[in-house]
C-alpha positions as CSV (number, residue, x, y, z in Angstrom):
1,M,45.3,82.7,143.1
2,K,44.5,83.8,146.1
3,I,41.9,86.7,145.8
4,V,42.7,89.6,148.5
5,D,40.5,92.7,148.9
6,F,43.1,94.9,149.9
7,D,40.5,98.0,150.8
8,E,39.4,95.9,153.6
9,D,42.1,94.0,154.6
10,V,44.5,97.3,154.9
11,T,46.4,95.8,158.0
12,L,48.0,93.4,155.1
13,L,49.6,96.6,153.4
14,S,50.3,98.4,156.6
15,E,52.7,95.6,157.8
16,F,54.3,95.4,154.4
17,Y,54.7,99.4,154.8
18,K,56.1,99.0,158.1
19,L,58.4,96.1,157.3
20,V,60.3,98.3,154.6
21,S,60.3,101.1,156.7
22,S,61.8,99.5,159.8
23,N,64.7,97.8,157.4
24,V,65.3,101.5,155.7
25,I,65.9,102.6,159.1
26,R,68.0,99.5,160.0
27,V,70.5,99.3,156.8
28,R,70.7,103.5,156.7
29,K,71.9,103.2,160.7
30,E,73.9,100.3,160.0
31,K,75.6,102.4,157.2
32,N,75.7,105.7,159.6
33,I,74.2,108.3,157.0
34,S,71.9,110.8,158.2
35,Q,68.2,111.0,156.9
36,L,69.5,114.2,155.0
37,K,72.4,112.9,153.5
38,L,70.5,109.8,152.5
39,A,67.5,112.1,150.9
40,N,69.9,114.2,149.2
41,A,71.8,110.8,147.5
42,I,68.5,110.0,146.0
43,G,67.7,113.3,144.8
44,H,65.5,114.6,147.5
45,Q,66.4,118.5,148.2
46,S,65.0,117.8,152.2
47,P,64.4,115.3,154.5
48,T,61.2,116.1,155.1
49,F,59.6,113.6,153.0
50,F,62.5,110.8,154.0
51,G,61.7,111.3,157.5
52,K,57.8,111.1,157.0
53,A,58.4,107.6,155.0
54,E,60.5,106.2,157.6
55,I,58.0,106.4,160.1
56,L,54.8,106.3,157.5
57,A,53.8,109.6,158.5
58,E,51.1,111.3,156.4
59,H,50.5,108.1,154.3
60,K,54.2,108.5,153.1
61,H,55.7,105.2,152.0
62,F,59.0,104.6,149.8
63,N,58.5,103.1,146.4
64,L,60.6,100.7,144.3
65,E,62.5,103.9,143.0
66,H,63.3,105.0,145.8
67,L,64.1,101.7,147.3
68,F,66.2,100.9,144.2
69,K,68.4,104.4,144.7
70,M,68.8,103.8,148.4
71,S,70.3,100.2,147.8
72,V,72.6,101.6,145.1
73,V,73.7,104.3,147.4
74,L,73.9,102.1,150.2
75,E,75.6,99.6,148.1
76,V,73.1,96.6,149.6
77,D,71.2,94.0,148.4
78,I,67.8,95.8,147.6
79,N,66.4,92.5,149.3
80,E,67.8,94.0,152.3
81,F,64.3,95.8,152.5
82,F,62.5,92.8,152.5
83,K,63.7,91.0,154.8
84,T,61.7,89.9,157.8
85,P,62.9,90.3,161.5
86,H,63.9,86.2,161.5
87,Q,65.7,86.6,158.0
88,K,67.9,89.7,159.3
89,S,69.7,87.5,161.9
90,N,70.9,85.3,158.9
């Protein structure tokens, strides 16, 4: 098992959040869905949190519940949110 100090190696977690966020944006745009419409569909009344999570503002990011709900309403496999750029082209 690899020992990682996530408090010291913040880049690793930050890059993961960026990957997920970019995939949420990609899938949402491919489906031609607005932030407001998707935010409402997963139970948020306003797109404010959603917009901040997409750009990782104020340390906001999507959690597993958000990703699960988005995968259901967008009708995509949840794995779409974890694909690297190389995997997207496959």
